[in-house]
C-alpha positions as a Markdown table, in Angstrom:
| # | Residue | x | y | z |
|---|---|---|---|---|
| 1 | Met | 92.8 | 36.3 | -8.7 |
| 2 | Gly | 93.6 | 40.0 | -7.3 |
| 3 | Pro | 93.4 | 43.2 | -9.7 |
| 4 | Gln | 96.1 | 43.6 | -12.2 |
| 5 | Ile | 98.3 | 46.8 | -12.3 |
| 6 | Pro | 96.7 | 49.0 | -15.4 |
| 7 | Arg | 98.5 | 48.1 | -18.9 |
| 8 | Gly | 99.5 | 51.5 | -19.5 |
| 9 | Met | 101.8 | 51.8 | -16.2 |
| 10 | Ala | 102.6 | 48.0 | -16.1 |
| 11 | Ala | 106.1 | 48.3 | -17.8 |
| 12 | Phe | 107.4 | 50.9 | -15.3 |
| 13 | Ala | 105.8 | 50.0 | -12.2 |
| 14 | Val | 107.0 | 46.2 | -12.6 |
| 15 | Gln | 110.6 | 46.6 | -14.2 |
| 16 | Ala | 111.5 | 49.9 | -11.7 |
| 17 | Val | 109.7 | 48.9 | -8.3 |
| 18 | Pro | 110.4 | 45.1 | -7.3 |
| 19 | Ala | 107.6 | 45.8 | -4.4 |
| 20 | Val | 104.7 | 46.7 | -6.7 |
| 21 | Pro | 104.2 | 43.1 | -8.5 |
| 22 | Ala | 103.1 | 42.1 | -5.2 |
| 23 | Val | 100.3 | 44.4 | -5.2 |
| 24 | Gln | 98.8 | 42.3 | -8.0 |
| 25 | Ala | 97.8 | 39.8 | -5.4 |
| 26 | Leu | 95.7 | 42.3 | -3.1 |
| 27 | Ala | 92.2 | 41.4 | -3.4 |
| 28 | Gly | 89.9 | 44.1 | -3.3 |
| 29 | Ala | 92.4 | 46.8 | -4.4 |
| 30 | Ser | 90.9 | 49.6 | -6.8 |
| 31 | Ala | 92.9 | 50.4 | -9.8 |
| 32 | Glu | 93.3 | 54.0 | -8.3 |
| 33 | Ser | 95.0 | 52.6 | -5.4 |
| 34 | Ile | 97.3 | 50.3 | -7.3 |
| 35 | Glu | 98.2 | 53.5 | -9.3 |
| 36 | Asp | 98.9 | 55.6 | -6.6 |
| 37 | Leu | 100.9 | 52.8 | -4.9 |
| 38 | Ala | 103.2 | 52.5 | -8.2 |
| 39 | Ala | 103.7 | 56.3 | -8.6 |
| 40 | Ser | 104.7 | 56.4 | -4.9 |
| 41 | Ser | 107.1 | 53.5 | -5.3 |
| 42 | Arg | 108.4 | 55.4 | -8.6 |
| 43 | Ala | 108.9 | 58.1 | -6.5 |
| 44 | Ala | 110.9 | 56.7 | -4.0 |
| 45 | Gln | 113.4 | 55.4 | -6.7 |
| 46 | Tyr | 113.8 | 58.7 | -8.1 |
| 47 | Leu | 115.1 | 60.3 | -4.8 |
| 48 | Leu | 116.8 | 57.4 | -4.1 |
| 49 | Met | 118.7 | 57.1 | -7.5 |
| 50 | Ala | 119.6 | 61.0 | -7.3 |
| 51 | Ala | 121.0 | 60.6 | -4.0 |
| 52 | Ser | 122.8 | 57.9 | -5.0 |
| 53 | Ser | 124.6 | 60.0 | -7.8 |
| 54 | Leu | 125.1 | 62.9 | -5.5 |
| 55 | Ser | 127.0 | 60.9 | -2.8 |
| 56 | Gly | 128.6 | 58.2 | -4.8 |
| 57 | Thr | 127.4 | 55.3 | -2.5 |
| 58 | Ala | 124.7 | 53.0 | -2.9 |
| 59 | Pro | 121.3 | 53.6 | -1.6 |
| 60 | Glu | 120.3 | 52.7 | 2.0 |
| 61 | Gly | 119.8 | 48.8 | 1.7 |
| 62 | Asp | 116.0 | 48.8 | 2.5 |
| 63 | Ala | 114.9 | 51.0 | -0.2 |
| 64 | Leu | 113.3 | 49.5 | -2.8 |
| 65 | Asp | 116.6 | 47.9 | -4.4 |
| 66 | Ala | 117.1 | 51.2 | -6.3 |
| 67 | Pro | 120.1 | 51.1 | -8.7 |
| 68 | Ala | 123.1 | 52.8 | -7.8 |
| 69 | Val | 124.3 | 55.6 | -10.2 |
| 70 | Ala | 127.5 | 57.3 | -11.1 |
| 71 | Pro | 128.1 | 60.7 | -9.7 |
| 72 | Ala | 126.6 | 63.6 | -11.5 |
| 73 | Ala | 129.4 | 66.1 | -12.8 |
| 74 | Ala | 129.2 | 69.0 | -14.7 |
| 75 | Arg | 129.1 | 66.8 | -17.9 |
| 76 | Val | 125.9 | 65.7 | -17.3 |
| 77 | Thr | 123.8 | 67.3 | -20.3 |
| 78 | Arg | 120.7 | 69.2 | -19.4 |
| 79 | Pro | 117.9 | 67.2 | -20.4 |
| 80 | Pro | 114.5 | 68.9 | -22.0 |
| 81 | Thr | 111.4 | 68.8 | -20.0 |
| 82 | Asp | 109.3 | 67.1 | -22.8 |
| 83 | Pro | 106.9 | 64.6 | -20.9 |
| 84 | Ile | 107.7 | 61.1 | -21.4 |
| 85 | Asp | 105.0 | 58.2 | -20.8 |
| 86 | Leu | 105.5 | 55.3 | -18.7 |
| 87 | Ala | 106.9 | 53.0 | -21.4 |
| 88 | Ala | 109.6 | 55.6 | -22.5 |
| 89 | Ala | 110.3 | 56.2 | -18.7 |
| 90 | Ala | 110.5 | 52.5 | -18.3 |
| 91 | Ala | 113.2 | 52.3 | -21.1 |
| 92 | Leu | 115.3 | 54.8 | -19.3 |
| 93 | Tyr | 115.1 | 53.2 | -16.3 |
| 94 | Ala | 116.1 | 50.2 | -17.2 |
| 95 | Glu | 119.1 | 52.0 | -19.0 |
| 96 | Val | 119.9 | 53.5 | -16.1 |
| 97 | Thr | 119.9 | 50.1 | -14.3 |
| 98 | Thr | 122.1 | 48.7 | -16.8 |
| 99 | Thr | 124.7 | 51.7 | -17.1 |
| 100 | Gly | 124.3 | 53.7 | -14.1 |
| 101 | Asp | 124.6 | 57.1 | -16.2 |
| 102 | Pro | 123.5 | 60.4 | -14.4 |
| 103 | Thr | 122.7 | 61.8 | -17.9 |
| 104 | Thr | 120.1 | 59.0 | -18.6 |
| 105 | Leu | 118.7 | 59.4 | -15.0 |
| 106 | Ala | 118.8 | 63.0 | -15.5 |
| 107 | Arg | 116.3 | 62.5 | -18.9 |
| 108 | Leu | 114.1 | 60.3 | -16.8 |
| 109 | Leu | 113.5 | 62.7 | -14.0 |
| 110 | Ala | 113.0 | 65.6 | -16.7 |
| 111 | Gly | 110.4 | 63.7 | -18.3 |
| 112 | Arg | 108.3 | 63.2 | -15.0 |
| 113 | Leu | 108.3 | 66.3 | -14.0 |
| 114 | Arg | 104.5 | 66.7 | -15.2 |
| 115 | Ala | 103.4 | 62.9 | -14.2 |
| 116 | Ala | 100.0 | 62.9 | -13.6 |
| 117 | Thr | 100.2 | 62.1 | -9.8 |
| 118 | Pro | 101.6 | 64.9 | -8.0 |
| 119 | Val | 103.7 | 62.9 | -5.6 |
| 120 | Glu | 105.7 | 61.3 | -8.6 |
| 121 | Ala | 106.2 | 64.7 | -10.1 |
| 122 | Ala | 107.3 | 66.1 | -6.8 |
| 123 | Ala | 109.9 | 63.5 | -6.4 |
| 124 | Ala | 111.2 | 63.9 | -10.0 |
| 125 | Ser | 111.2 | 67.3 | -9.5 |
| 126 | Val | 113.6 | 67.3 | -6.2 |
| 127 | Ala | 115.6 | 64.8 | -7.5 |
| 128 | Leu | 116.5 | 66.6 | -10.6 |
| 129 | His | 117.1 | 69.8 | -8.9 |
| 130 | Ala | 119.5 | 67.9 | -6.5 |
| 131 | Met | 121.3 | 66.8 | -9.3 |
| 132 | Met | 121.1 | 70.0 | -11.4 |
| 133 | Pro | 120.3 | 73.4 | -9.0 |
| 134 | Asp | 120.0 | 75.5 | -12.4 |
| 135 | His | 117.7 | 73.5 | -14.4 |
| 136 | Pro | 114.6 | 75.6 | -15.0 |
| 137 | Gly | 111.8 | 73.0 | -15.6 |
| 138 | Ala | 113.2 | 71.4 | -12.1 |
| 139 | Val | 112.5 | 75.1 | -10.7 |
| 140 | Ala | 109.4 | 75.9 | -12.3 |
| 141 | Ala | 108.0 | 72.4 | -11.5 |
| 142 | Leu | 109.0 | 73.1 | -7.8 |
| 143 | Ala | 107.4 | 76.3 | -7.6 |
| 144 | Arg | 104.0 | 74.9 | -8.8 |
| 145 | Leu | 104.2 | 71.7 | -6.8 |
| 146 | Val | 104.8 | 73.6 | -3.4 |
| 147 | Arg | 101.2 | 74.8 | -4.0 |
| 148 | Ser | 99.7 | 71.5 | -4.8 |
| 149 | Ala | 96.4 | 70.2 | -3.5 |
| 150 | Asp | 98.2 | 67.2 | -2.7 |
| 151 | Pro | 99.5 | 67.3 | 0.9 |
| 152 | Leu | 102.1 | 64.7 | 0.2 |
| 153 | Ala | 103.6 | 66.5 | -3.1 |
| 154 | Arg | 104.0 | 69.9 | -1.1 |
| 155 | Ala | 105.6 | 68.4 | 1.6 |
| 156 | Ile | 108.0 | 66.6 | -0.8 |
| 157 | Ala | 108.8 | 69.8 | -2.9 |
| 158 | Gln | 109.0 | 72.0 | 0.2 |
| 159 | Thr | 112.2 | 70.3 | 1.4 |
| 160 | Val | 114.1 | 71.4 | -1.7 |
| 161 | Ala | 112.4 | 74.3 | -2.3 |
| 162 | Pro | 113.6 | 77.0 | 0.2 |
| 163 | Ala | 117.0 | 76.4 | -1.7 |
| 164 | Ala | 115.6 | 77.0 | -5.3 |
| 165 | Pro | 115.9 | 80.1 | -6.9 |
| 166 | Pro | 111.9 | 81.4 | -8.0 |
| 167 | Ala | 110.8 | 80.3 | -11.2 |
| 168 | Pro | 110.6 | 83.1 | -14.0 |
| 169 | Gly | 107.7 | 85.6 | -13.3 |
| 170 | Thr | 107.0 | 84.4 | -9.8 |
| 171 | Pro | 106.1 | 87.4 | -7.5 |
| 172 | Ala | 108.5 | 88.1 | -4.7 |
| 173 | Pro | 107.5 | 86.9 | -1.5 |
| 174 | Thr | 105.9 | 89.1 | 0.8 |
| 175 | Ala | 107.3 | 89.2 | 4.4 |
| 176 | Ala | 105.5 | 87.2 | 6.9 |
| 177 | Pro | 103.8 | 88.9 | 10.1 |
| 178 | Thr | 105.3 | 88.2 | 13.1 |
| 179 | Pro | 103.2 | 86.2 | 15.0 |
| 180 | Pro | 101.9 | 87.3 | 18.4 |
| 181 | Ala | 104.1 | 85.7 | 21.4 |
| 182 | Pro | 102.4 | 82.6 | 22.8 |
| 183 | Pro | 101.2 | 82.7 | 26.4 |
| 184 | Ala | 103.1 | 81.3 | 29.1 |
| 185 | Pro | 102.4 | 77.5 | 29.9 |
| 186 | Thr | 100.5 | 76.8 | 33.4 |
| 187 | Arg | 103.3 | 75.7 | 35.8 |
| 188 | Ser | 103.4 | 72.2 | 37.1 |
| 189 | Arg | 105.7 | 70.8 | 40.3 |
| 190 | Ala | 106.0 | 67.4 | 38.5 |
| 191 | Ala | 107.4 | 66.2 | 35.5 |
| 192 | Val | 105.0 | 66.9 | 32.0 |
| 193 | Ser | 105.1 | 65.4 | 28.8 |
| 194 | Thr | 104.8 | 67.5 | 25.4 |
| 195 | Thr | 104.5 | 67.2 | 21.9 |
| 196 | Val | 106.7 | 69.0 | 19.6 |
| 197 | His | 105.2 | 69.4 | 15.7 |
| 198 | Gly | 107.7 | 69.0 | 12.3 |
| 199 | Thr | 107.8 | 71.6 | 9.6 |
| 200 | Phe | 104.5 | 73.1 | 9.2 |
| 201 | Ala | 105.0 | 72.4 | 5.2 |
| 202 | Met | 105.8 | 69.0 | 5.8 |
| 203 | Leu | 102.6 | 68.0 | 8.2 |
| 204 | Gly | 100.1 | 67.7 | 5.5 |
| 205 | Asp | 96.6 | 67.9 | 5.9 |
| 206 | Thr | 95.8 | 64.5 | 7.7 |
| 207 | Gly | 96.5 | 65.2 | 11.4 |
| 208 | Ser | 98.3 | 68.2 | 10.9 |
| 209 | Arg | 97.1 | 70.0 | 14.0 |
| 210 | Trp | 97.8 | 66.5 | 15.4 |
| 211 | Tyr | 99.6 | 68.2 | 18.5 |
| 212 | Ile | 97.1 | 70.7 | 19.7 |
| 213 | Pro | 95.1 | 69.9 | 23.0 |
| 214 | Gly | 91.9 | 68.3 | 21.8 |
| 215 | Ala | 93.1 | 66.9 | 18.8 |
| 216 | Pro | 92.3 | 63.1 | 18.0 |
| 217 | Leu | 95.8 | 62.0 | 18.8 |
| 218 | His | 96.7 | 64.3 | 21.6 |
| 219 | Asp | 93.6 | 62.9 | 23.5 |
| 220 | His | 94.2 | 59.6 | 22.9 |
| 221 | Leu | 98.0 | 59.9 | 24.0 |
| 222 | Glu | 96.4 | 61.6 | 26.8 |
| 223 | Ala | 93.9 | 59.1 | 28.0 |
| 224 | Arg | 96.2 | 56.0 | 27.2 |
| 225 | Val | 99.5 | 57.0 | 28.1 |
| 226 | Gly | 99.6 | 59.7 | 30.8 |
| 227 | Arg | 97.4 | 62.5 | 31.9 |
| 228 | Asn | 100.5 | 64.7 | 32.3 |
| 229 | Leu | 100.4 | 65.6 | 28.8 |
| 230 | Tyr | 100.6 | 69.2 | 28.7 |
| 231 | Asp | 96.9 | 70.5 | 27.6 |
| 232 | Gly | 96.4 | 73.8 | 28.4 |
| 233 | Pro | 97.5 | 77.6 | 27.1 |
| 234 | Gly | 100.9 | 77.9 | 26.0 |
| 235 | Phe | 101.5 | 74.6 | 24.9 |
| 236 | Phe | 105.0 | 74.3 | 23.1 |
| 237 | Thr | 105.2 | 75.5 | 19.2 |
| 238 | Trp | 107.9 | 76.7 | 17.1 |
| 239 | Ser | 108.1 | 78.3 | 13.8 |
| 240 | Gly | 108.3 | 75.4 | 12.0 |
| 241 | Gln | 110.6 | 76.6 | 9.3 |
| 242 | Tyr | 112.7 | 74.7 | 7.3 |
| 243 | Ser | 116.0 | 75.3 | 8.3 |
| 244 | Asp | 118.9 | 74.0 | 10.5 |
| 245 | Ser | 119.0 | 77.4 | 12.4 |
| 246 | Ala | 115.2 | 77.5 | 12.9 |
| 247 | Arg | 115.6 | 74.1 | 14.5 |
| 248 | Arg | 118.4 | 74.9 | 16.6 |
| 249 | Ala | 116.5 | 78.0 | 18.1 |
| 250 | Ala | 113.7 | 75.7 | 18.6 |
| 251 | Gly | 115.7 | 73.3 | 20.7 |
| 252 | Asp | 116.8 | 76.1 | 22.9 |
| 253 | Ala | 112.9 | 77.1 | 22.9 |
| 254 | Leu | 112.1 | 74.1 | 24.1 |
| 255 | Val | 114.5 | 74.0 | 27.2 |
| 256 | Ala | 113.1 | 77.3 | 28.0 |
| 257 | Trp | 109.5 | 76.4 | 27.6 |
| 258 | Thr | 110.1 | 73.1 | 30.1 |
| 259 | Ser | 111.6 | 75.7 | 32.8 |
| 260 | Ala | 108.5 | 77.7 | 32.5 |
| 261 | Ala | 106.1 | 74.7 | 32.3 |
| 262 | Thr | 107.4 | 72.7 | 35.2 |
| 263 | Asp | 109.3 | 72.5 | 38.4 |
| 264 | Ala | 111.3 | 69.6 | 37.5 |
| 265 | Asp | 114.1 | 69.5 | 35.1 |
| 266 | Thr | 112.9 | 66.4 | 33.2 |
| 267 | Leu | 110.3 | 66.1 | 30.6 |
| 268 | Asp | 108.6 | 62.8 | 30.9 |
| 269 | Val | 107.5 | 61.7 | 27.6 |
| 270 | Val | 108.0 | 64.0 | 24.2 |
| 271 | Tyr | 105.9 | 63.0 | 21.4 |
| 272 | Ala | 108.0 | 64.6 | 18.2 |
| 273 | His | 107.4 | 64.2 | 14.6 |
| 274 | Ser | 109.5 | 64.9 | 11.4 |
| 275 | His | 112.1 | 67.5 | 12.4 |
| 276 | Gly | 110.0 | 68.1 | 15.1 |
| 277 | Gly | 112.4 | 65.2 | 16.2 |
| 278 | Thr | 115.2 | 66.9 | 15.4 |
| 279 | Val | 114.1 | 70.0 | 17.8 |
| 280 | Ala | 114.0 | 67.5 | 20.7 |
| 281 | Leu | 117.1 | 66.2 | 20.1 |
| 282 | Asn | 118.7 | 69.6 | 19.8 |
| 283 | Ala | 117.4 | 70.3 | 23.0 |
| 284 | Ala | 118.7 | 67.0 | 24.6 |
| 285 | Ser | 122.4 | 67.9 | 22.8 |
| 286 | Val | 122.5 | 71.1 | 25.3 |
| 287 | Gly | 121.4 | 68.8 | 28.2 |
| 288 | Gln | 117.4 | 68.7 | 28.6 |
| 289 | Arg | 116.4 | 65.5 | 30.5 |
| 290 | Ile | 113.8 | 63.4 | 28.6 |
| 291 | Arg | 112.5 | 60.1 | 30.1 |
| 292 | Val | 110.9 | 59.0 | 27.1 |
| 293 | Leu | 111.4 | 60.3 | 23.5 |
| 294 | Val | 109.3 | 59.0 | 20.8 |
| 295 | Leu | 110.3 | 60.0 | 17.3 |
| 296 | Ile | 107.8 | 59.9 | 14.6 |
| 297 | His | 108.7 | 59.8 | 11.0 |
| 298 | Ala | 112.2 | 61.8 | 11.9 |
| 299 | Pro | 114.8 | 62.1 | 10.0 |
| 300 | Ala | 118.3 | 61.2 | 11.4 |
| 301 | Val | 120.3 | 64.5 | 11.4 |
| 302 | Glu | 124.1 | 64.1 | 11.4 |
| 303 | Arg | 125.8 | 65.0 | 14.6 |
| 304 | Met | 129.2 | 65.0 | 16.1 |
| 305 | Pro | 130.0 | 62.2 | 18.5 |
| 306 | Gly | 130.2 | 64.3 | 21.5 |
| 307 | Gln | 126.7 | 65.7 | 20.8 |
| 308 | Trp | 125.0 | 62.0 | 20.8 |
| 309 | Ala | 127.1 | 61.2 | 23.9 |
| 310 | Thr | 125.1 | 64.4 | 25.6 |
| 311 | Ile | 121.9 | 63.2 | 24.2 |
| 312 | Arg | 122.5 | 59.6 | 25.3 |
| 313 | Arg | 123.0 | 60.9 | 28.9 |
| 314 | Ala | 120.0 | 63.0 | 28.8 |
| 315 | Val | 117.5 | 60.8 | 27.1 |
| 316 | Asp | 116.4 | 57.6 | 29.2 |
| 317 | Arg | 114.5 | 55.6 | 26.5 |
| 318 | Val | 113.7 | 56.3 | 22.7 |
| 319 | Ile | 111.4 | 54.9 | 20.7 |
| 320 | Val | 111.4 | 55.1 | 16.5 |
| 321 | Leu | 108.3 | 55.2 | 14.2 |
| 322 | Arg | 109.0 | 55.2 | 10.9 |
| 323 | Thr | 107.4 | 53.8 | 7.8 |
| 324 | Arg | 110.0 | 52.1 | 5.3 |
| 325 | Phe | 109.8 | 54.5 | 2.2 |
| 326 | Asp | 108.7 | 57.6 | 3.9 |
| 327 | Leu | 108.8 | 59.6 | 1.0 |
| 328 | Val | 109.1 | 63.1 | 2.8 |
| 329 | Val | 112.2 | 61.7 | 4.9 |
| 330 | Leu | 113.6 | 60.4 | 1.5 |
| 331 | Ala | 113.6 | 63.9 | -0.1 |
| 332 | Asp | 114.7 | 65.5 | 3.3 |
| 333 | Thr | 118.1 | 63.2 | 3.1 |
| 334 | Leu | 118.4 | 64.2 | -0.5 |
| 335 | Ala | 118.1 | 67.6 | 0.3 |
| 336 | Ser | 120.5 | 67.7 | 3.0 |
| 337 | Arg | 123.3 | 66.7 | 0.6 |
| 338 | Leu | 122.9 | 70.2 | -0.5 |
| 339 | Arg | 122.5 | 71.8 | 2.5 |
| 340 | Pro | 124.3 | 70.3 | 5.5 |
| 341 | Pro | 123.9 | 69.2 | 8.2 |
| 342 | Arg | 123.1 | 65.7 | 6.2 |
| 343 | Ser | 120.6 | 63.4 | 7.5 |
| 344 | Arg | 119.6 | 59.8 | 6.8 |
| 345 | Thr | 116.3 | 57.6 | 7.0 |
| 346 | Thr | 117.3 | 55.5 | 9.9 |
| 347 | Phe | 119.2 | 56.2 | 13.5 |
| 348 | Ala | 122.0 | 54.5 | 14.2 |
| 349 | Gln | 121.6 | 52.3 | 17.5 |
| 350 | Thr | 125.4 | 53.3 | 18.3 |
| 351 | Asp | 124.4 | 56.9 | 18.2 |
| 352 | Leu | 121.0 | 56.7 | 19.6 |
| 353 | Pro | 119.7 | 53.5 | 21.4 |
| 354 | His | 116.0 | 52.9 | 20.2 |
| 355 | Glu | 113.3 | 50.4 | 20.2 |
| 356 | Leu | 112.0 | 50.7 | 16.5 |
| 357 | Val | 108.6 | 50.1 | 14.9 |
| 358 | Asp | 108.9 | 49.5 | 11.5 |
| 359 | Pro | 105.9 | 48.3 | 10.2 |
| 360 | Thr | 106.2 | 45.5 | 7.1 |
| 361 | Pro | 103.6 | 45.4 | 4.2 |
| 362 | Ser | 101.8 | 42.8 | 5.9 |
| 363 | Gln | 101.2 | 44.9 | 8.8 |
| 364 | Val | 99.9 | 48.3 | 7.3 |
| 365 | Asp | 96.1 | 49.0 | 6.5 |
| 366 | Ala | 97.3 | 49.4 | 2.6 |
| 367 | Pro | 100.8 | 49.4 | 1.0 |
| 368 | Ile | 100.6 | 52.9 | 0.2 |
| 369 | Asp | 100.9 | 53.5 | 4.0 |
| 370 | Leu | 104.7 | 52.4 | 3.8 |
| 371 | Phe | 105.6 | 55.7 | 1.6 |
| 372 | Ser | 103.4 | 57.9 | 4.1 |
| 373 | His | 104.9 | 60.5 | 6.4 |
| 374 | Asp | 101.8 | 60.8 | 8.7 |
| 375 | Tyr | 101.1 | 57.4 | 9.2 |
| 376 | Phe | 102.0 | 57.4 | 12.9 |
| 377 | Leu | 99.9 | 60.3 | 13.7 |
| 378 | Arg | 96.9 | 58.6 | 13.3 |
| 379 | Val | 94.9 | 56.9 | 16.3 |
| 380 | Pro | 94.2 | 53.5 | 14.4 |
| 381 | Thr | 97.5 | 53.0 | 13.8 |
| 382 | Trp | 98.3 | 53.6 | 17.5 |
| 383 | Glu | 95.5 | 51.2 | 18.7 |
| 384 | Arg | 96.3 | 48.4 | 16.1 |
| 385 | Glu | 100.1 | 48.7 | 17.1 |
| 386 | Arg | 99.4 | 49.0 | 20.7 |
| 387 | Leu | 101.6 | 52.0 | 20.8 |
| 388 | Ala | 100.4 | 53.6 | 23.9 |
| 389 | Asp | 101.0 | 50.1 | 25.8 |
| 390 | Leu | 104.6 | 50.3 | 24.0 |
| 391 | Val | 105.2 | 54.0 | 25.7 |
| 392 | Arg | 103.9 | 53.2 | 29.1 |
| 393 | Arg | 106.6 | 50.1 | 29.1 |
| 394 | Gln | 109.4 | 52.4 | 28.3 |
| 395 | Ser | 108.2 | 55.2 | 30.6 |
| 396 | Ser | 108.0 | 52.6 | 33.6 |
| 397 | Ser | 111.5 | 51.0 | 32.8 |
| 398 | Ser | 113.0 | 54.6 | 32.9 |
| 399 | Ala | 111.4 | 55.5 | 36.4 |
């Protein structure tokens, strides 16, 4: 018999998250891994329920069957931030499921702002701030969690923290020094491939410098897909700031970088992670030609029909690599309801025809990977999924 979910968390893990009972059958799983999985599942629930309340629609269909919550309004009572244990959380979750009451959801979120697992606390903070932007407990929690030692918790908190007022007593931020201008790329006659990193705060520790020549994934892509992956000085970077304006500027910068890096007017393969995917699509929306665009854990930012039409003409083939319950993308979609343009977790085939790689629980190393924002930045993932072969096939068919 496989390990059981620890008694202290069983009520909420099982009642709140239908996916978690299956973990009980995982032979050899440690109590810690089960606890992390349950916490990640609860985190996804918080984000989805808050998004449901803010949008007035049911959460997206593949997302853990989170219950719909009635629209939040000014009448929602500001809840206290006294911590609650899992039994109390399970009772509040059951009440939300039955009533769809946003006040009850706010009570649940406020009680988990200091959950033992930082990922759960970060999701509760983001969700409560989105529902009640002036809630001091949520603001203080965000200020704490953007400095968390847990990279995923930091990334979740960062999606909302730029728009949150500073917590009382927080020192005023100092202006960051202006970075030196990057060197010009070495020019090639033929089309080149490139990487596009995401928001720096979202990258986390694992694989955070994946896009730099000499990094394990960069070397794997260069060796297994194509030697034209740019690996010299002046490789493409952008500010990494979490704002739509920064991503628009980065799209223009990618167009300019392409002109400096190659005599061709086309990029061969673009590997873009997180909002780096938004940057690449921004470049395509102003006509930058791309043969194969690989979107890695990228949120689907809303665009006008004319922009999608331009992108479809500019990009020959698209591959979307995603995990089912990517907590950073879920948090980003929630944050975008407060700071347009809005985003979704999935790209519509009508907007952006693509080949989707979307592993099921049985196809990942461990169930916790379904919540990851860097699963497809790992060389073992690329090897197991034969992703280099997929990119080569798409590149051949676009030639």
